[in-house]
C-alpha positions in Angstrom: 17.4 109.8 -33.9 17.6 109.7 -30.1 14.6 111.3 -28.4 15.3 114.1 -26.0 13.8 113.8 -22.5 11.3 116.4 -21.4 12.0 118.5 -18.3 9.2 116.7 -16.4 10.8 113.2 -17.3 14.2 114.3 -16.1 12.8 115.6 -12.8 10.8 112.4 -12.3 13.8 110.2 -13.0 16.1 112.2 -10.7 13.5 112.0 -7.8 13.1 108.2 -8.4 16.8 107.7 -8.2 17.1 109.9 -5.1 14.3 107.9 -3.4 15.8 104.6 -4.3 19.2 105.7 -3.2 17.8 107.0 0.1 15.9 103.8 0.7 19.0 101.6 0.0 21.1 103.8 2.3 18.5 103.6 5.0 18.5 99.8 4.7 22.2 99.7 4.9 22.2 101.9 8.0 19.8 99.5 9.7 21.9 96.4 8.8 25.1 98.1 10.0 23.3 99.2 13.2 22.3 95.5 13.9 25.8 94.3 13.2 27.3 97.0 15.5 24.9 96.1 18.3 25.7 92.4 18.0 29.4 93.2 18.0 28.9 95.3 21.1 26.8 92.6 22.8 29.4 89.9 22.2 32.3 92.2 23.2 30.6 93.2 26.4 29.5 89.6 27.2 33.1 88.5 27.0 34.6 91.6 28.5 32.4 91.5 31.6 33.9 88.1 32.7 37.4 88.4 34.2 39.6 87.0 37.0 38.1 89.5 39.5 34.4 88.6 39.0 34.9 85.0 38.1 37.2 83.2 40.5 38.0 79.5 39.9 37.5 76.7 40.2 33.8 77.1 40.5 33.7 79.9 37.9 35.4 80.0 34.5 35.2 82.6 31.7 35.0 81.6 28.1 38.5 80.9 26.9 40.6 78.9 24.5 43.3 78.7 27.3 43.9 75.5 29.2 42.6 75.3 32.8 44.9 75.8 35.7 47.6 77.5 33.5 48.7 74.0 32.4 50.7 73.7 29.2 49.0 71.7 26.5 51.8 69.1 26.8 50.8 68.7 30.5 47.1 68.6 29.8 45.0 65.5 29.2 43.1 65.4 26.0 39.5 64.8 27.0 37.1 63.2 24.5 33.3 63.5 25.0 31.2 60.8 23.2 27.5 61.3 23.6 24.3 59.8 22.2 20.8 61.5 22.3 17.6 59.6 22.5 15.9 56.5 24.0 18.1 53.4 24.8 16.7 50.4 22.9 17.9 46.9 22.3 19.4 47.8 18.9 21.4 50.8 19.9 22.4 49.2 23.3 24.1 46.4 21.4 26.1 49.0 19.4 27.0 51.0 22.5 28.3 47.9 24.3 30.2 46.8 21.2 32.1 50.1 21.4 32.5 50.1 25.1 33.4 46.5 25.9 37.0 46.0 27.2 38.0 49.5 26.2 40.0 51.2 28.8 41.5 54.7 29.4 45.3 54.9 30.0 44.8 54.3 33.8 43.1 51.0 33.2 39.6 52.3 34.0 36.7 51.8 31.5 36.0 54.7 29.1 32.8 56.7 29.7 30.2 58.1 27.4 27.2 60.3 28.1 23.6 59.3 27.2 21.0 62.1 26.9 17.8 60.2 27.2 14.1 61.0 26.5 11.2 58.9 27.7 9.4 57.6 24.6 10.5 54.0 23.8 13.3 54.1 26.4 14.2 50.8 27.9 14.9 51.6 31.6 16.5 48.1 32.2 19.1 48.8 29.6 19.6 52.3 31.0 20.2 50.7 34.4 22.8 48.4 32.7 24.6 51.4 31.1 24.8 53.2 34.4 26.4 50.2 36.1 28.9 50.1 33.2 30.0 53.6 34.5 28.3 55.5 31.7 26.7 58.9 32.4 23.0 59.2 32.3 21.6 62.7 31.5 18.3 64.2 30.4 17.1 65.0 26.9 13.6 66.0 27.9 10.5 64.0 28.7 8.6 64.4 25.5 11.0 65.4 22.7 8.0 66.7 20.8 8.2 68.2 17.3 8.4 70.7 15.7 11.6 72.3 16.9 10.0 75.7 17.2 7.9 74.5 20.2 11.0 74.4 22.3 12.0 78.0 21.6 8.8 79.2 23.2 8.7 77.0 26.3 8.4 78.6 29.7 10.7 77.9 32.7 7.9 75.8 34.3 7.5 73.7 31.1 11.3 73.1 31.1 11.1 72.0 34.7 8.5 69.4 33.7 10.6 68.3 30.8 14.1 68.2 32.4 13.1 67.5 36.0 10.4 65.0 34.9 12.9 62.9 32.9 15.3 63.0 35.8 12.6 61.7 38.1 11.6 59.0 35.6 15.2 57.8 35.1 15.9 57.6 38.8 12.6 55.7 39.4 12.3 53.3 36.6 16.0 52.6 35.9 16.5 52.4 39.7 19.6 54.5 39.7 20.6 57.4 42.0 19.2 60.8 41.1 22.3 62.8 42.1 24.6 61.6 39.2 22.0 62.8 36.7 23.6 66.2 36.4 23.5 67.2 32.7 21.0 68.2 30.1 20.7 68.7 26.3 17.8 70.4 24.7 15.8 68.6 22.0 17.2 69.7 18.5 19.7 71.8 20.5 16.8 74.3 20.8 16.6 76.1 24.1 14.3 79.0 24.9 17.2 81.0 26.3 16.8 82.3 29.9 13.7 80.1 30.4 15.7 76.9 29.9 18.5 77.9 32.2 16.2 79.3 34.9 14.6 75.8 35.0 18.1 74.2 35.2 18.9 76.5 38.1 15.7 75.5 39.8 16.6 71.8 39.4 20.2 72.3 40.5 21.6 70.9 37.3 25.3 71.0 36.8 25.7 71.6 33.0 24.1 72.0 29.7 25.4 70.9 26.3 23.0 72.5 23.7 24.7 75.6 22.4 26.8 75.1 19.3 29.6 77.3 18.0 31.3 77.9 14.7 33.3 81.0 15.7 35.4 79.2 18.3 36.5 76.0 16.7 40.1 76.7 15.7 41.5 76.9 18.3 38.4 75.4 20.0 36.8 76.9 23.1 36.8 75.1 26.5 33.6 74.7 28.5 32.8 77.6 30.8 30.3 78.7 33.4 27.4 81.1 33.0 28.3 83.1 36.1 28.9 86.1 33.9 26.5 85.1 31.1 26.6 83.4 27.8 29.7 84.4 25.8 30.0 82.6 22.5 28.1 82.9 19.2 24.4 82.3 19.2 23.6 79.9 16.3 20.2 78.7 17.5 18.4 81.6 19.1 17.2 82.5 21.7 20.3 82.2 23.8 20.5 83.1 27.5 21.0 86.8 28.2 21.0 86.6 32.0 23.7 85.2 34.4 23.3 81.7 35.8 26.0 81.2 38.5 27.2 77.6 38.8 25.8 76.3 35.6 28.4 75.1 33.1 28.0 75.1 29.3 29.7 72.6 27.2 29.7 74.3 23.7 28.8 71.9 20.9 31.9 72.6 18.8 30.9 72.0 15.2 32.6 69.2 13.2 33.7 69.7 9.6 33.5 67.4 6.5 33.9 68.4 2.9 33.9 72.1 3.9 30.5 71.8 5.7 30.2 72.4 9.4 27.7 70.4 11.5 26.6 70.0 15.1 26.2 66.2 15.0 27.8 63.5 12.9 24.5 62.9 11.1 24.3 66.5 9.9 27.7 66.4 8.1 28.2 65.1 4.6 28.2 61.4 5.1 31.3 59.2 4.9 30.9 56.5 2.3 33.3 53.9 3.7 34.8 52.7 6.9 38.1 54.5 6.1 36.3 57.8 5.3 34.4 57.6 8.6 37.7 57.0 10.5 39.5 59.9 8.7 36.5 62.3 9.3 36.6 61.7 13.1 40.4 61.6 13.3 40.8 64.9 11.3 38.4 66.8 13.6 40.0 65.3 16.7 43.5 66.4 15.7 42.3 70.0 15.4 41.9 69.9 19.2 44.8 67.6 20.0 47.4 69.6 18.0 46.3 72.9 19.4 45.0 73.7 22.9 43.6 70.2 23.8 40.1 71.6 24.5 37.7 68.6 24.9 36.8 67.0 21.6 33.1 66.0 21.3 31.5 63.5 19.0 27.7 64.0 19.3 25.2 61.7 17.7 21.4 61.5 17.5 20.7 58.1 18.9 21.8 55.2 16.7 20.8 56.3 13.2 24.4 56.9 12.0 25.2 53.3 12.6 21.9 51.7 11.6 22.0 53.3 8.1 25.5 52.0 7.4 27.3 49.4 9.6 30.7 50.5 8.2 30.3 53.8 10.2 30.1 51.7 13.4 33.3 50.0 12.3 34.9 53.3 11.4 33.9 54.8 14.8 35.5 51.7 16.5 38.7 52.2 14.5 38.8 55.8 15.7 38.4 54.6 19.3 41.3 52.2 18.7 43.4 55.1 17.5 42.5 57.1 20.6 43.5 54.1 22.8 47.0 54.2 21.4 47.6 57.6 23.0 48.6 57.8 26.7 47.3 61.3 27.2 43.8 60.8 25.9 40.9 60.1 28.3 37.4 59.3 27.0 35.2 60.4 29.9 31.6 61.5 30.4 30.9 65.2 30.1 30.2 65.6 33.8 33.5 64.0 34.8 35.4 66.2 32.4 33.9 69.2 34.0 34.9 67.9 37.4 38.4 67.8 36.2 38.1 71.4 34.9 37.1 72.5 38.4 40.2 70.8 39.8 42.7 70.6 36.9 45.4 68.1 37.6 48.4 67.8 35.4 48.8 64.8 33.2 51.0 63.1 35.7 48.1 63.0 38.2 45.2 62.4 35.9 45.3 58.6 36.2 44.4 59.0 39.9 41.8 61.7 39.2 39.9 59.5 36.7 40.0 56.5 38.9 37.1 54.0 39.1 36.1 53.1 42.7 33.5 50.4 43.2 29.9 51.5 42.3 27.1 50.9 44.8 24.9 48.4 43.0 21.2 48.8 42.7 18.7 46.1 41.7 16.8 45.7 38.5 13.9 43.3 38.3 12.8 43.7 34.6 9.1 44.0 33.9 7.3 44.9 30.7 4.5 47.4 31.1 1.7 47.8 28.5 -0.4 50.9 28.1 -3.3 51.9 25.8 -6.5 53.8 25.9 -6.8 56.2 28.8 -3.6 54.8 30.4 -1.5 56.5 27.7 -2.2 60.0 26.3 0.1 59.4 23.3 -1.3 56.0 22.2 -0.4 52.4 22.8 3.1 52.1 24.4 5.3 49.4 26.0 7.8 50.4 28.6 10.5 48.2 30.2 11.1 49.0 33.9 13.4 47.9 36.7 10.5 48.4 39.2 6.8 47.5 39.2 4.8 49.1 36.4 3.3 52.6 37.1 -0.5 53.1 36.8 -0.3 55.0 33.6 2.4 55.7 30.9 4.8 58.3 32.4 4.7 61.5 30.5 5.2 65.3 30.8 3.4 66.5 33.9 3.2 63.0 35.4 6.7 61.5 35.1 6.1 58.8 37.6 2.8 57.6 36.0 0.6 58.0 39.0 -3.1 57.6 38.3 
């Protein structure tokens, strides 16, 4: 026989259910409030940028539309290939294997972007890449771990990291400082306004650290931060202030096996040459067959190739495929942004991406050895184009002055 509940038990149960229901309702209210505020933030950040307060070519709002009101058919498909990390003998051989004798439709060499950090970097090979018309950019001086360190860095610390690497590259690779215009944060981790304040102080042209999954189909074009950051914030903190004149090149995520990823290493890995080729080609065609926003292939140094040589061959086959198209230009990020500031139709692009003679600089290779008090991070060897500095260059002392 079923026992009847007492009046006290009924009251207690009713109150418990009320309390639970109210707590759940309150939680739901808080979650909805956060979602609403985020929606308002992104709506306002996009709505506040318009043709009145952002006048081209120096300023551009976030958009999936082609620059200069060009039709996609009259727009070149730009491809951005970049590698993060130190330039070493091993990865230099792979880079030059991909670069050698590969031309854009106008007969000029293709261009990649190398975001470089200090530790283990060979400045003589950096010098060589620069004189092969490759873009040299900064990826910090120290590239310390863990990732969380970078989220908390101050503007002054970022000046030391970005500006210090820029100084070291110019000095020890003996290349001009002015063409070092771009930056990418370690692990794609900025500290929001602090990072971009440092970039403004250093007069940097662009950043390529902020990924997006919301604006991939159709993909978003690069834009300026004159009216603030406008796409989804996947790795907070993201900038909340305005930074006139600084461009952001969103890291448009790739897709493989239904998984989205910021770099090729982060995606499910292709297991054959053909899978590698099809992975890159499929993601490229999402751009090429829609609005022709720049297609980026971003890689952490050389690991993707070292762990499986067939990926290098698959990457090469993909570049062969791109070379078969007369409207595809593989250019450094900085040059692509130059075109966006002065968007020429496809019929004039060959002249825009011309290749005038470079002013040659010398490189007298020397190997520098450091240990003990001469290197705060332990024994290190550094290859330089100029005489060895007194101590190993590092954050706070990028020129290695004792």
